[in-house]
N, CA, C and O atoms as a Maestro MAE file, in Angstrom:
{
 s_m_m2io_version
 :::
 2.0.0
}

f_m_ct {
 s_m_title
 :::
 protein
 m_atom[168] {
  # First column is atom index #
  i_m_mmod_type
  r_m_x_coord
  r_m_y_coord
  r_m_z_coord
  i_m_residue_number
  s_m_chain_name
  s_m_pdb_residue_name
  s_m_pdb_atom_name
  i_m_atomic_number
  :::
  1 25 -13.366 0.008 15.057 1 A "GLY " " N  " 7
  2 3 -13.304 -0.346 14.053 1 A "GLY " " CA " 6
  3 2 -14.241 -0.788 13.168 1 A "GLY " " C  " 6
  4 15 -15.155 -1.396 13.725 1 A "GLY " " O  " 8
  5 25 -14.377 -0.657 11.469 2 A "GLN " " N  " 7
  6 3 -15.326 -1.229 10.796 2 A "GLN " " CA " 6
  7 2 -14.608 -3.018 10.652 2 A "GLN " " C  " 6
  8 15 -13.449 -3.389 10.837 2 A "GLN " " O  " 8
  9 25 -15.775 -3.777 10.280 3 A "LEU " " N  " 7
  10 3 -15.135 -5.334 10.060 3 A "LEU " " CA " 6
  11 2 -14.651 -5.178 8.626 3 A "LEU " " C  " 6
  12 15 -15.043 -4.093 8.196 3 A "LEU " " O  " 8
  13 25 -14.044 -5.760 7.851 4 A "ILE " " N  " 7
  14 3 -13.407 -6.174 6.898 4 A "ILE " " CA " 6
  15 2 -14.197 -7.515 6.171 4 A "ILE " " C  " 6
  16 15 -13.960 -8.661 6.551 4 A "ILE " " O  " 8
  17 25 -14.798 -7.325 5.492 5 A "ARG " " N  " 7
  18 3 -15.460 -8.481 4.825 5 A "ARG " " CA " 6
  19 2 -14.476 -9.327 4.440 5 A "ARG " " C  " 6
  20 15 -13.325 -9.101 4.066 5 A "ARG " " O  " 8
  21 25 -15.463 -10.963 4.671 6 A "PRO " " N  " 7
  22 3 -14.399 -12.039 4.492 6 A "PRO " " CA " 6
  23 2 -13.593 -12.031 2.781 6 A "PRO " " C  " 6
  24 15 -13.871 -11.297 1.832 6 A "PRO " " O  " 8
  25 25 -12.849 -12.808 2.842 7 A "PHE " " N  " 7
  26 3 -12.007 -12.694 1.427 7 A "PHE " " CA " 6
  27 2 -11.359 -11.421 1.082 7 A "PHE " " C  " 6
  28 15 -11.040 -11.158 -0.078 7 A "PHE " " O  " 8
  29 25 -11.127 -10.503 2.226 8 A "THR " " N  " 7
  30 3 -11.044 -9.346 1.736 8 A "THR " " CA " 6
  31 2 -9.317 -9.679 1.522 8 A "THR " " C  " 6
  32 15 -8.972 -10.752 2.016 8 A "THR " " O  " 8
  33 25 -8.526 -9.098 1.035 9 A "LYS " " N  " 7
  34 3 -6.683 -9.112 1.140 9 A "LYS " " CA " 6
  35 2 -6.505 -7.902 1.267 9 A "LYS " " C  " 6
  36 15 -6.804 -7.007 0.478 9 A "LYS " " O  " 8
  37 25 -5.738 -7.801 2.817 10 A "VAL " " N  " 7
  38 3 -5.730 -6.313 3.047 10 A "VAL " " CA " 6
  39 2 -3.832 -6.752 2.840 10 A "VAL " " C  " 6
  40 15 -3.283 -7.850 2.928 10 A "VAL " " O  " 8
  41 25 -3.331 -5.572 2.586 11 A "THR " " N  " 7
  42 3 -2.025 -5.068 1.790 11 A "THR " " CA " 6
  43 2 -1.235 -4.039 2.374 11 A "THR " " C  " 6
  44 15 -1.726 -3.005 2.828 11 A "THR " " O  " 8
  45 25 0.111 -4.330 2.370 12 A "ARG " " N  " 7
  46 3 0.838 -3.129 3.162 12 A "ARG " " CA " 6
  47 2 1.830 -2.726 1.724 12 A "ARG " " C  " 6
  48 15 2.250 -3.565 0.927 12 A "ARG " " O  " 8
  49 25 2.120 -0.894 1.624 13 A "ILE " " N  " 7
  50 3 2.614 -1.407 0.205 13 A "ILE " " CA " 6
  51 2 4.375 -1.506 0.899 13 A "ILE " " C  " 6
  52 15 4.685 -1.469 2.090 13 A "ILE " " O  " 8
  53 25 5.086 -1.608 -0.024 14 A "ALA " " N  " 7
  54 3 6.364 -2.382 0.242 14 A "ALA " " CA " 6
  55 2 7.267 -1.389 0.667 14 A "ALA " " C  " 6
  56 15 7.726 -1.625 1.784 14 A "ALA " " O  " 8
  57 25 7.738 -0.177 0.044 15 A "PHE " " N  " 7
  58 3 8.564 0.632 0.328 15 A "PHE " " CA " 6
  59 2 8.085 1.707 -0.849 15 A "PHE " " C  " 6
  60 15 7.419 1.529 -1.868 15 A "PHE " " O  " 8
  61 25 8.775 3.044 -0.216 16 A "GLY " " N  " 7
  62 3 9.072 4.519 -1.279 16 A "GLY " " CA " 6
  63 2 8.061 5.384 -0.809 16 A "GLY " " C  " 6
  64 15 7.939 6.535 -1.230 16 A "GLY " " O  " 8
  65 25 7.448 4.960 -0.090 17 A "LEU " " N  " 7
  66 3 6.263 5.965 0.389 17 A "LEU " " CA " 6
  67 2 6.343 5.720 2.047 17 A "LEU " " C  " 6
  68 15 6.195 4.731 2.764 17 A "LEU " " O  " 8
  69 25 6.688 7.291 2.308 18 A "PRO " " N  " 7
  70 3 6.603 7.337 3.862 18 A "PRO " " CA " 6
  71 2 5.169 7.466 4.309 18 A "PRO " " C  " 6
  72 15 4.343 8.115 3.668 18 A "PRO " " O  " 8
  73 25 4.858 6.732 5.598 19 A "MET " " N  " 7
  74 3 4.079 7.164 6.437 19 A "MET " " CA " 6
  75 2 2.944 8.473 6.604 19 A "MET " " C  " 6
  76 15 3.102 9.516 7.239 19 A "MET " " O  " 8
  77 25 2.122 8.165 6.050 20 A "GLY " " N  " 7
  78 3 1.113 9.328 6.199 20 A "GLY " " CA " 6
  79 2 1.690 10.110 5.075 20 A "GLY " " C  " 6
  80 15 1.432 11.307 5.202 20 A "GLY " " O  " 8
  81 25 2.321 9.854 4.115 21 A "GLY " " N  " 7
  82 3 2.725 10.551 2.401 21 A "GLY " " CA " 6
  83 2 1.637 11.027 1.568 21 A "GLY " " C  " 6
  84 15 0.677 10.257 1.604 21 A "GLY " " O  " 8
  85 25 1.505 11.843 0.975 22 A "ASP " " N  " 7
  86 3 0.398 12.328 0.095 22 A "ASP " " CA " 6
  87 2 0.974 11.048 -1.211 22 A "ASP " " C  " 6
  88 15 2.035 10.435 -1.324 22 A "ASP " " O  " 8
  89 25 -0.243 11.052 -1.999 23 A "LEU " " N  " 7
  90 3 0.113 9.929 -3.147 23 A "LEU " " CA " 6
  91 2 0.200 10.973 -4.188 23 A "LEU " " C  " 6
  92 15 0.828 10.711 -5.214 23 A "LEU " " O  " 8
  93 25 -0.265 11.931 -4.063 24 A "GLU " " N  " 7
  94 3 -0.186 13.484 -5.153 24 A "GLU " " CA " 6
  95 2 1.529 13.418 -5.477 24 A "GLU " " C  " 6
  96 15 2.111 13.375 -6.561 24 A "GLU " " O  " 8
  97 25 1.947 13.427 -4.394 25 A "TYR " " N  " 7
  98 3 3.482 13.663 -5.239 25 A "TYR " " CA " 6
  99 2 4.399 12.625 -5.169 25 A "TYR " " C  " 6
  100 15 5.536 13.044 -4.953 25 A "TYR " " O  " 8
  101 25 4.314 11.441 -5.272 26 A "ALA " " N  " 7
  102 3 4.512 10.295 -5.421 26 A "ALA " " CA " 6
  103 2 4.540 9.938 -7.325 26 A "ALA " " C  " 6
  104 15 3.572 9.705 -8.048 26 A "ALA " " O  " 8
  105 25 6.218 10.025 -7.753 27 A "ASP " " N  " 7
  106 3 6.008 9.674 -9.110 27 A "ASP " " CA " 6
  107 2 5.699 8.490 -9.845 27 A "ASP " " C  " 6
  108 15 6.356 7.696 -9.171 27 A "ASP " " O  " 8
  109 25 5.344 8.021 -10.451 28 A "GLU " " N  " 7
  110 3 5.061 6.569 -11.273 28 A "GLU " " CA " 6
  111 2 5.639 5.709 -10.578 28 A "GLU " " C  " 6
  112 15 5.109 4.934 -9.782 28 A "GLU " " O  " 8
  113 25 6.865 5.814 -10.876 29 A "VAL " " N  " 7
  114 3 8.206 4.453 -10.950 29 A "VAL " " CA " 6
  115 2 8.109 4.172 -9.303 29 A "VAL " " C  " 6
  116 15 8.123 3.005 -8.913 29 A "VAL " " O  " 8
  117 25 8.029 5.057 -8.539 30 A "THR " " N  " 7
  118 3 8.143 5.003 -7.150 30 A "THR " " CA " 6
  119 2 6.610 4.291 -6.487 30 A "THR " " C  " 6
  120 15 6.572 3.269 -5.801 30 A "THR " " O  " 8
  121 25 5.522 5.053 -6.861 31 A "LEU " " N  " 7
  122 3 4.609 4.122 -6.585 31 A "LEU " " CA " 6
  123 2 4.404 3.087 -7.300 31 A "LEU " " C  " 6
  124 15 3.834 2.257 -6.592 31 A "LEU " " O  " 8
  125 25 4.591 2.652 -8.460 32 A "ALA " " N  " 7
  126 3 4.570 0.920 -9.189 32 A "ALA " " CA " 6
  127 2 5.260 0.244 -8.487 32 A "ALA " " C  " 6
  128 15 4.895 -0.909 -8.256 32 A "ALA " " O  " 8
  129 25 6.662 0.827 -7.838 33 A "ARG " " N  " 7
  130 3 7.566 -0.261 -7.218 33 A "ARG " " CA " 6
  131 2 7.049 -0.408 -5.761 33 A "ARG " " C  " 6
  132 15 7.470 -1.402 -5.169 33 A "ARG " " O  " 8
  133 25 6.303 0.320 -5.160 34 A "ALA " " N  " 7
  134 3 6.074 0.232 -3.757 34 A "ALA " " CA " 6
  135 2 4.706 -0.787 -3.932 34 A "ALA " " C  " 6
  136 15 4.516 -1.751 -3.191 34 A "ALA " " O  " 8
  137 25 3.881 -0.432 -4.939 35 A "LEU " " N  " 7
  138 3 2.944 -1.461 -5.215 35 A "LEU " " CA " 6
  139 2 3.265 -2.724 -5.451 35 A "LEU " " C  " 6
  140 15 2.896 -3.625 -4.697 35 A "LEU " " O  " 8
  141 25 4.045 -2.950 -6.606 36 A "GLU " " N  " 7
  142 3 4.919 -4.508 -6.850 36 A "GLU " " CA " 6
  143 2 4.973 -4.975 -5.696 36 A "GLU " " C  " 6
  144 15 4.237 -5.942 -5.503 36 A "GLU " " O  " 8
  145 25 5.626 -4.610 -4.798 37 A "GLY " " N  " 7
  146 3 6.400 -5.424 -3.665 37 A "GLY " " CA " 6
  147 2 5.664 -5.300 -2.784 37 A "GLY " " C  " 6
  148 15 6.274 -5.455 -1.726 37 A "GLY " " O  " 8
  149 25 4.427 -5.055 -2.609 38 A "ARG " " N  " 7
  150 3 3.390 -4.939 -1.421 38 A "ARG " " CA " 6
  151 2 3.261 -6.148 -0.534 38 A "ARG " " C  " 6
  152 15 3.545 -7.163 -1.171 38 A "ARG " " O  " 8
  153 25 2.913 -6.403 0.780 39 A "ARG " " N  " 7
  154 3 3.143 -7.552 1.682 39 A "ARG " " CA " 6
  155 2 2.139 -7.822 2.223 39 A "ARG " " C  " 6
  156 15 2.046 -7.029 3.160 39 A "ARG " " O  " 8
  157 25 0.967 -8.730 2.208 40 A "GLU " " N  " 7
  158 3 0.097 -9.393 2.605 40 A "GLU " " CA " 6
  159 2 -0.171 -8.839 4.036 40 A "GLU " " C  " 6
  160 15 0.961 -8.499 4.379 40 A "GLU " " O  " 8
  161 25 -0.910 -8.584 4.950 41 A "LEU " " N  " 7
  162 3 -1.146 -8.640 6.311 41 A "LEU " " CA " 6
  163 2 -1.926 -9.564 7.037 41 A "LEU " " C  " 6
  164 15 -3.107 -9.793 6.779 41 A "LEU " " O  " 8
  165 25 -1.288 -10.091 7.932 42 A "GLU " " N  " 7
  166 3 -2.017 -10.941 8.443 42 A "GLU " " CA " 6
  167 2 -3.240 -10.862 9.883 42 A "GLU " " C  " 6
  168 15 -3.868 -11.867 10.216 42 A "GLU " " O  " 8
  :::
 }
 m_bond[167] {
  # First column is bond index #
  i_m_from
  i_m_to
  i_m_order
  :::
  1 1 2 1
  2 2 3 1
  3 3 4 2
  4 3 5 1
  5 5 6 1
  6 6 7 1
  7 7 8 2
  8 7 9 1
  9 9 10 1
  10 10 11 1
  11 11 12 2
  12 11 13 1
  13 13 14 1
  14 14 15 1
  15 15 16 2
  16 15 17 1
  17 17 18 1
  18 18 19 1
  19 19 20 2
  20 19 21 1
  21 21 22 1
  22 22 23 1
  23 23 24 2
  24 23 25 1
  25 25 26 1
  26 26 27 1
  27 27 28 2
  28 27 29 1
  29 29 30 1
  30 30 31 1
  31 31 32 2
  32 31 33 1
  33 33 34 1
  34 34 35 1
  35 35 36 2
  36 35 37 1
  37 37 38 1
  38 38 39 1
  39 39 40 2
  40 39 41 1
  41 41 42 1
  42 42 43 1
  43 43 44 2
  44 43 45 1
  45 45 46 1
  46 46 47 1
  47 47 48 2
  48 47 49 1
  49 49 50 1
  50 50 51 1
  51 51 52 2
  52 51 53 1
  53 53 54 1
  54 54 55 1
  55 55 56 2
  56 55 57 1
  57 57 58 1
  58 58 59 1
  59 59 60 2
  60 59 61 1
  61 61 62 1
  62 62 63 1
  63 63 64 2
  64 63 65 1
  65 65 66 1
  66 66 67 1
  67 67 68 2
  68 67 69 1
  69 69 70 1
  70 70 71 1
  71 71 72 2
  72 71 73 1
  73 73 74 1
  74 74 75 1
  75 75 76 2
  76 75 77 1
  77 77 78 1
  78 78 79 1
  79 79 80 2
  80 79 81 1
  81 81 82 1
  82 82 83 1
  83 83 84 2
  84 83 85 1
  85 85 86 1
  86 86 87 1
  87 87 88 2
  88 87 89 1
  89 89 90 1
  90 90 91 1
  91 91 92 2
  92 91 93 1
  93 93 94 1
  94 94 95 1
  95 95 96 2
  96 95 97 1
  97 97 98 1
  98 98 99 1
  99 99 100 2
  100 99 101 1
  101 101 102 1
  102 102 103 1
  103 103 104 2
  104 103 105 1
  105 105 106 1
  106 106 107 1
  107 107 108 2
  108 107 109 1
  109 109 110 1
  110 110 111 1
  111 111 112 2
  112 111 113 1
  113 113 114 1
  114 114 115 1
  115 115 116 2
  116 115 117 1
  117 117 118 1
  118 118 119 1
  119 119 120 2
  120 119 121 1
  121 121 122 1
  122 122 123 1
  123 123 124 2
  124 123 125 1
  125 125 126 1
  126 126 127 1
  127 127 128 2
  128 127 129 1
  129 129 130 1
  130 130 131 1
  131 131 132 2
  132 131 133 1
  133 133 134 1
  134 134 135 1
  135 135 136 2
  136 135 137 1
  137 137 138 1
  138 138 139 1
  139 139 140 2
  140 139 141 1
  141 141 142 1
  142 142 143 1
  143 143 144 2
  144 143 145 1
  145 145 146 1
  146 146 147 1
  147 147 148 2
  148 147 149 1
  149 149 150 1
  150 150 151 1
  151 151 152 2
  152 151 153 1
  153 153 154 1
  154 154 155 1
  155 155 156 2
  156 155 157 1
  157 157 158 1
  158 158 159 1
  159 159 160 2
  160 159 161 1
  161 161 162 1
  162 162 163 1
  163 163 164 2
  164 163 165 1
  165 165 166 1
  166 166 167 1
  167 167 168 2
  :::
 }
}
């Protein structure tokens, strides 16, 4: 794998999009809610 630059924040979307789902098929509201509730990975 590749190393991530120091101080780079890595997050995971909260909900609303299935794993492996295509963003083309997500409506604006679902995508906005998924990004608003994202969680930082440690």
